[in-house]
N, C-alpha and C positions, 0 to 999 in steps of 0.2 A: 131375913124374911124376903121372900120373892115379891117384887113389884111388877105387875104386868099391866101394860097399857095397850088399848086397842088403837091401832093406827090404820085407818081405812079398813081393808079386809085382812090385814096382817096383824097378828098379835106379837108384840115384842116384849120379851122378858129381860129384866136387868140383872138376873142372877148370873153368877159366873158359870154355873153348870150349863145353862141354856145358851149363854153368849158364846161359850167356847165349843159348842157343838156336841157336848156329851149326850144330849137328848136325841141327837140325830137330826134335829130340825135345822140347825144352823151350821155354818162352816167357819173355819178359822185358818190361820196361816199354815198350820200343820197339815191341812188337807191338800196342800199344793206342793209340787216339786218345782223349785226355781231353776230355770234353764239358762236364761241369759238376759242381760239388760239391752233394751232397744231404743230408749228415748228418755228425755227429761224435759221438764218445764220449769217455770219460775219457782215452784215450791213442791213439785211432785216428780216422781220418776216412774218409768214403765219398764216392765220386764215380761218375758214370755214364761208362762207357767203351765204345768200339766196337773190336772186334778187326779189325785192318786187312785180314787176308786173307779172313775169312769174312763180315765186315760184321755179325756178331752183336753185340747189345748186352748188357752186363753191368753189375753194380755192382762196384766195386773198393774194398776196404777196405785202407788202408795205415797202418802203424804205425811210428813213428820208433823205431829200435833204441835210441838213447841214452836217450830218454824211458822206454822200457819197462824198461831196465836200472835207471835211477835210481828208478823207482817199483816195482821188483821185480815186474814184470808179465810177464816173459819166459816163466816157467813156464806161466802161463795162456794165453798166445798159442800156445805149442807144444802144449799140451793141446788147445786148440780145434782146431788144425790136425790133430792126431792123430785126434780124434773125427770131424771133418767129412770127412776122407779116406775113412772107412769107410762113410759114409752116402750114400744117394740115395733120396729119397722124394717123392711127389707133393706132400705138404703140409709140406715143409721148404724152406728156402733152401739150395740145394745148392752145394757148392764145385766149381769147375771147374779153377782153376789156383792154384798158390801158387809164388811166386818171391821173390827179394830183390835188392837192390843194396847199395851201401855205407851208405846212409842208412836205408832202410825195408825192412819185410817186407810183402808184398802177398798178399791173398787176393781172388781174382776169383770172384764168386758170381752166382747167378740175379738178374736185374734184375726187381724187382716195382714197377710204376709206380703201384699203387693206394694207396701210403702205409701207415703203420702205424695200428693202431687207436687209439693214443693221440692221434695227429694228428686223427683224425676225431672223437674225443670232445671235443677242444679246439675243434673247429669246430662244436660243439653238434649233432652228428649224433645223432638218436634211433634207436637200433637196435631194430627191432621183434622180437617174439618169434620169428617164423619165421626171421629172419636169424641170431639167436643160436643157435637150435636146430641149424641147419646148421653153424655154427662149432663147436659142441660135438662134433658128429659127426666133422667133419674133423680137429679137434684130437685127438680120442680115437684116431683111426687113426694120427696122427703119434706120439702118446705111446706107443701100443702098439708101434709100430715101434722107437722108441727103447728101450723096455723089453726088446725082443727082443735088443738089443745091450748090455744091462746098463747103460744110460745113464740117469742122472737129470739133467734139464735144469737144475733149481733156479732158474730165473728166468722162468717163464711169467707174462707180464703183457701188457697192451695194447701197450706199447712194443716188445715183441719178437714181435709177430704182424703180419706184413705181408700186404697184399692184392695179388693180381694184378689185371690190368685188368678181369677178369670178376667180381671180388669174392670169390674163394676165398682161404682163409687159408694162410699159410706161416710156420712157426716159424723164427726166426733167433736169432743171438747165443748161441753155445755157450761163451762165455768162462769161465763158472763151472760148466759142466756137469761131471759126474764119472762115472766108471765103477766099478761095484761088482761083486764076485763074487756068485754065486748066493745064498749064505746070509749075506753080510756086509752091514753098514750103512755109510752115510756118517756122518761125525762133524763135519765142518767147519761153522763158522757161516757160511753162504753164502746169498745171495738178496737180494731187495728187501723190506724189512720189512713193508709192507702186504700182501704176497702170500705171506709165509712161513707154513708150517703150524705149529701149536702144538708138535708134537714136536721141531721144530728148536730152538725156544726152551727147551723142556723138557730137551733134551739138553745145552744149554749151562748152564742154571740149576740143574737138579736131577740131572744125571748120568745121564739116560736113555741107554740103550745105542744111540744113533744113530738114524737114520731111513732110509727107502728111497723107493721109487717113489711111494707115496701123497702125498708132498709136492707133486708136480707136479699131481695131481688136485685137491688143495686149492686150489692157485693157479688152476686152471681154474675152480673154483667161484667164487672171488673175482672173477676176470676176467669171468665170465658175469654175475654180479650187477652189476658196475660198468657193463658195456655196456648192460644193460637199464635200469638206474636212473639212471645218470649219475654216481654216486658209490659209494664202497666201503662195505661193511657196518660197518666199524669206522674210527674216526677215528685212523688211525695214520700217522705221518710218519717221515722218515729220522732225525729227532732224538728220537723218542719212546723213552724207556728200555725196555730189553728186559723188565724185570720188569713194567712197566706194560702192555706189549703182551700179555704172557702172561696177566696178570690180566684184561685186556679181552677177549681171545679166549675164555677159559675161563668167564667169568662173565656177560658181556653177552649179552642175547638179540638175535638178528638179526631185523630187521623186514622183511617181504616185502610187496611192493606188492599191494594188493587187485585190481589190474587184471591180474595174471599168472594164467595158468591153473593149476589145482591140480596138473596133471602137471608143469609147469615148476617150481613151488615145491618139489614133492617131489624132483625131480632135483637142484636146487641144494642143498637141505637135505642130501641124501645125499652130495654132494661136500664139504660143509662140516661133516661129522661130526668131532668133535674127536679121537676115538680112531681112529688110522689103520687098525686092524684091522677096524673097522666101516664105513669110508668106501668109497664107490665108487672103485675104484682099478685098474681094468683095462678093456679093451675089452669083455670078456664082461659085466662088471658094467653097463656103459653100455648095451650091446645088450639086456640083460634088463630095462631100465627100461621100465615101461608107457608112459611119455611118448614113447619112441622106438620103440614096437612097430611103427609103420607105415613105418619108414625102410628104404629099399632101399640096403643098405650097399655093394653092388657099384656102384650108380649114384653114390653119394657118392665112392667111390674113383676112379671114372672121370671125376669132375667133370661128371656129366651133370645134376645138379640146379642150378637157377638160384638164386644167392644172393639174399637179400632186400634187400641193399644193394650197389649197383654204384658204384664210385668215378667221379668226374668225369673223363672222358677228355680234357677240354680243358685240364687243369691238371696240374702235377707232383705234387700232393698231398704237399708237404713245405714246411718253413719256408724261404722264399727268402733269409733272412739268411745261410745257410750259404755260398752262392755269393759274397755280398758280403764276408764275413769272409775267405774264401780269397784273394780278389783284393786286399783292402786291408790286412788285419791279419796275415796269415800271413807269418812271416819267411822261410820256405823254401817258396814256392809250388810246387805240383806241376808247373805248366806251364813252370817255369824249371829243372827238375831236370837236364836234359841239359847245359845250359851250366854249371850249378853243379858237377856231378860232373866235367866236363872240366877246370874250373878247379882243383878240389881235387887232381886227379891230377897237375897240373903243379907242385904244391907239394911240398916235401920235409917230410913230417910226422914223419919218424923222429927229428928233433932234439929233439922235445918230450920232456922227461925227468922231469917232475914225477910224484910218486907217483900222483896221481889220474889223470893222463893215461895213465900206464903201466898201471894197473889197468883203466881204462876200455877201453883198447885190447885188453887181454887178454880182457875180457868180450865186446867186439865180435867178436873173432876166434872165440870159443867159440860165440856166436850164429850166426855165419856158417857154421861147420863143422857145427853140429847142426841147422840149419834144413832142413826136408824140402821138396824140390821136388815138385810134383804136377801132373799133366796128365790130367784125366779124358777129354778128347777122344782122346788117344793111347791111353789105357788101354782105351777102348771099342773102338777099331779093332783092338787086339791080342787082344780076347776074341771068342769065337765068337758069331755072331748067333743068339740063341735067344729073341728077343722080349722077355723079361723077365729081367733079371739076377737070378740066384739070390742068396740071402743070403750064402752062403759065397763065391761068386765076387765079390761086391761088396766084400769086405773087402780094402782096399788100404792099410790104415793102416800107417804107418811102424813102429809098435810095437803089441804086443798089448794087450788091455784091461787085463791085469794090471799093465802098466807105467804105466797112466794112472789108477790107483786114487785114490780120494779120500784125501788126506793122505799119499800114497806116491809123490810125483812127483820124487824126488831124481834119478832117472835122466834126467829131461827136460833138465836144463841142467848138472847137476854142481854142485859147491860153489864154483867159482871166482867166480861172479857173484852175490854177495850184494848187498844194497841199497847203492847209492852215494849219498851226499848230493848233492842237486842244488845 
């Protein structure tokens, strides 16, 4: 029997016929041609795909369900999905489809062929001041948009800023993003240490009453400094103790290059003010900066300004070893998924009765039932054509922002799937 639940403005069916796209409303793995692997994270991988009917190219992130359960990452995946389904902006990597099969959860997003800023830093690209100036403007518009949805990204860094083929920036990876109510703060220890604002460490070490949107603007300041100079203002690494980091941030003086303009130095300094109350932390703050007084913000939003750095169109702008690893080292390669799943279906797995297998199976079923299917293409067709989707019309999240609050995500998966030893 079909079970259909209304989630926001999207109806989600749990029947196999609707979930696998037979009704024409949803998409699945078979609707895409896999072209090549281009990246990987702690529990997910990314490949370039082409949708067979429209021939449009996308990036597809896929996450193994069992690994996510074992590493207690399902909540983060679900939260990322919930957040991304609500958003669509020029300077974000936007979600187009989400679907699942027995093995994996899939997120199909905008394909950005310009590579991430970390890759270009590693290629010894020297970003000139005009290039970084435009990045700051574009990222400020994106952060302002996120803030309008009560979202703190919490991981702004070169690795999570992708370039399109023309050189414009797009924020990606909402895996540790959080949603906060108007007057509340986030409290979780989350982020990448070299880019985390002092109030996050202070909250953890000294009991400060949490933190809010200014942490993303601090990260923007650190990122801007790194792009301009080639290294970060503080010598912080993943294994640096938090007490040492906090002391470093609060006592060490940041050295700015004598080759930078005074206006640029003033802007970065204001992004790196230690007290969040005094830090530049809104679009209005940025627009009021004397250094950006000459910026045409409408032209920025419309991508009418030419970036100072344009990625090489003759190359993929990513590490080629990802493709090699997928072909040689991956035990469950994506291109063999169809045969593998067909073989699994022919086996009778119900005879496995060990406690671990039983609990794991229960967790997998919970993940399957709670996963949200999403199709922006169909959603767009179902909405009236009005040129620009309004903010309220664009909310298609499976749950409201209150349900995805920082530290309050118990509803996302329930208590059945706690960490399983691998």
